[in-house]
C-alpha positions as semicolon CSV with decimal commas, in nm:
position;residue;x (nm);y (nm);z (nm)
1;X;8,568;3,592;10,807
2;X;8,439;3,466;11,139
3;X;8,703;3,278;11,336
4;X;8,439;3,080;11,527
5;X;8,139;2,897;11,384
6;X;7,889;2,640;11,508
7;X;7,739;2,416;11,239
8;X;7,531;2,101;11,220
9;X;7,751;1,825;11,075
10;X;7,491;1,546;11,090
11;X;7,135;1,525;11,220
12;X;7,159;1,603;11,591
13;X;7,538;1,645;11,586
14;X;7,698;1,989;11,594
15;X;8,052;2,120;11,571
16;X;8,215;2,434;11,701
17;X;8,505;2,531;11,475
18;X;8,764;2,796;11,565
19;X;9,018;2,865;11,292
20;X;9,353;2,890;11,470
21;X;9,577;3,179;11,374
22;X;9,290;3,407;11,271
23;X;9,192;3,568;11,601
24;X;9,263;3,920;11,717
25;X;9,478;3,792;12,004
26;X;9,726;3,572;11,818
27;X;10,011;3,817;11,882
28;X;9,929;3,825;12,254
29;X;9,925;3,444;12,267
30;X;10,274;3,436;12,110
31;X;10,389;3,711;12,348
32;X;10,278;3,487;12,637
33;X;10,497;3,206;12,502
34;X;10,228;2,993;12,342
35;X;10,128;2,885;11,993
36;X;9,789;3,019;11,875
37;X;9,689;2,674;11,754
38;X;9,383;2,458;11,805
39;X;9,529;2,274;12,102
40;X;9,597;2,606;12,281
41;X;9,234;2,708;12,223
42;X;9,121;2,373;12,359
43;X;9,306;2,464;12,678
44;X;9,129;2,800;12,685
45;X;8,795;2,622;12,648
46;X;8,884;2,387;12,936
47;X;8,981;2,686;13,153
48;X;8,657;2,868;13,074
49;X;8,455;2,559;13,162
50;X;8,648;2,501;13,487
51;X;8,639;2,862;13,601
52;X;8,309;3,008;13,487
53;X;8,094;2,760;13,299
54;X;8,083;2,442;13,503
55;X;7,741;2,367;13,356
56;X;7,923;2,290;13,029
57;X;8,152;2,028;13,181
58;X;8,118;1,698;12,999
59;X;7,908;1,844;12,718
60;X;8,173;1,823;12,445
61;X;8,407;1,591;12,262
62;X;8,722;1,778;12,161
63;X;8,919;1,693;11,847
64;X;9,164;1,981;11,804
65;X;9,455;2,002;11,567
66;X;9,720;2,258;11,479
67;X;9,495;2,457;11,248
68;X;9,168;2,444;11,439
69;X;8,995;2,399;11,772
70;X;8,706;2,156;11,729
71;X;8,434;2,065;11,977
72;X;8,144;1,832;11,901
73;X;7,815;1,793;12,085
74;X;7,455;1,694;12,035
75;X;7,367;2,001;12,244
76;X;7,368;2,300;12,007
77;X;7,290;2,543;12,291
78;X;7,598;2,427;12,484
79;X;7,818;2,482;12,177
80;X;7,665;2,825;12,120
81;X;7,737;2,914;12,484
82;X;8,100;2,806;12,448
83;X;8,130;2,992;12,115
84;X;8,014;3,317;12,276
85;X;8,266;3,274;12,558
86;X;8,549;3,195;12,315
87;X;8,459;3,490;12,093
88;X;8,488;3,725;12,391
89;X;8,838;3,590;12,457
90;X;8,942;3,592;12,090
91;X;8,904;3,970;12,069
92;X;9,052;4,077;12,404
93;X;9,422;4,076;12,484
94;X;9,338;4,157;12,845
95;X;9,108;3,856;12,870
96;X;9,363;3,616;12,721
97;X;9,625;3,748;12,966
98;X;9,380;3,699;13,253
99;X;9,319;3,338;13,151
100;X;9,693;3,274;13,112
101;X;9,745;3,404;13,467
102;X;9,461;3,185;13,592
103;X;9,620;2,884;13,423
104;X;9,954;2,958;13,586
105;X;9,799;3,004;13,931
106;X;9,619;2,668;13,901
107;X;9,914;2,480;13,756
108;X;9,724;2,429;13,430
109;X;9,952;2,358;13,135
110;X;9,861;2,419;12,774
111;X;9,958;2,137;12,538
112;X;10,034;2,374;12,254
């Protein structure tokens, strides 16, 4: 099962869906003192946008919950870009640790 999918939910409206608790880095997230829930992944998305994908800033409407990270946009390409970035994080303990360190250095707090 893919943890991350982008689908069209209505004509011209797309959703990125990440199923929380199903990624390869859930144990690392817990080890770092966080909950691997949708709100945590929303924080990861915000960090990715702030640090390496500024062109995606303002492209999404987030609606995360405990069981899923959700991002909506009329721009399918922007959601696909974010999905690729999130997928790279979701399979790499080193990458999630790097982003947690970045968050700490910038005073960024996860709302998980």
